[in-house]
C-alpha positions as CSV (number, residue, x, y, z in Angstrom):
1,M,139.2,108.7,103.6
2,N,140.8,110.4,100.7
3,F,139.1,112.1,97.7
4,D,139.2,109.1,95.4
5,E,137.6,106.8,98.0
6,K,134.9,109.4,98.6
7,R,134.3,109.8,94.9
8,R,134.2,106.0,94.4
9,M,131.7,105.6,97.3
10,A,129.5,108.5,95.9
11,M,129.5,106.9,92.5
12,S,128.5,103.5,93.9
13,I,125.6,105.1,95.7
14,A,124.6,107.0,92.6
15,E,124.7,103.8,90.5
16,C,122.7,102.0,93.1
17,V,120.0,104.7,93.1
18,D,120.0,104.6,89.3
19,Y,119.9,100.8,89.1
20,F,116.8,100.6,91.3
21,R,115.3,103.7,89.7
22,V,114.4,105.2,93.0
23,V,113.5,108.7,91.8
24,P,111.2,107.6,89.0
25,R,109.4,105.2,91.3
26,V,108.8,107.9,93.9
27,I,107.4,110.2,91.3
28,L,105.1,107.5,89.9
29,V,103.9,106.7,93.4
30,C,103.2,110.4,94.2
31,Y,101.4,110.9,90.9
32,S,99.3,107.8,91.5
33,F,98.3,109.0,95.0
34,M,97.5,112.5,93.6
35,M,95.3,110.8,90.8
36,Y,93.5,108.8,93.4
37,E,92.7,111.8,95.5
38,V,91.6,113.9,92.5
39,V,89.3,111.1,91.2
40,Q,87.8,110.7,94.6
41,W,87.1,114.5,94.8
42,F,85.6,114.4,91.3
43,M,83.3,111.5,92.1
44,A,82.1,113.2,95.3
45,L,80.8,116.2,93.3
46,N,77.1,116.5,92.9
47,A,77.1,118.2,89.5
48,P,80.6,118.4,88.0
49,S,81.2,121.3,85.6
50,T,82.9,121.0,82.2
51,E,86.0,122.6,83.6
52,Q,86.2,120.0,86.4
53,A,85.7,117.2,83.9
54,S,88.4,118.7,81.7
55,L,90.8,118.7,84.7
56,I,90.2,115.0,85.2
57,V,90.6,114.1,81.6
58,T,93.9,116.0,81.4
59,L,95.4,114.5,84.5
60,L,94.4,111.0,83.3
61,G,96.0,111.7,79.9
62,V,99.2,112.9,81.5
63,A,99.3,109.7,83.5
64,G,99.8,107.6,80.4
65,A,102.7,109.8,79.3
66,I,104.3,109.6,82.7
67,I,104.0,105.8,82.8
68,G,105.4,105.6,79.2
69,L,108.4,107.8,80.2
70,Y,109.0,105.6,83.2
71,Q,109.0,102.4,81.2
72,K,111.3,103.8,78.4
73,G,113.7,105.7,80.6
74,G,116.7,104.5,82.6
75,K,120.1,103.0,81.7
76,T,120.5,99.8,79.8
77,W,122.8,97.8,82.1
78,T,125.4,95.4,80.7
79,K,127.7,92.9,82.2
80,E,130.6,95.3,82.0
81,D,128.8,97.7,84.4
82,F,129.1,95.1,87.2
83,K,132.8,94.4,86.9
84,D,135.3,96.0,89.2
């Protein structure tokens, strides 16, 4: 396998990962799991303090920004992108 074939194969893999948006989906799943765990921890507290409540509010606010970035990000695919 020469350099051009390796480059073409690497670009095909990169385009596939970009098309299915693997990295943003993994980040979103990890953040969702973290949010679930943090909210469970907060709800188990007997008397949460102001600082603990602020942490929850901040993390929930950032969740909206992360979801917004996920929805607006990514490449806009056209028919020319799928031609050989």
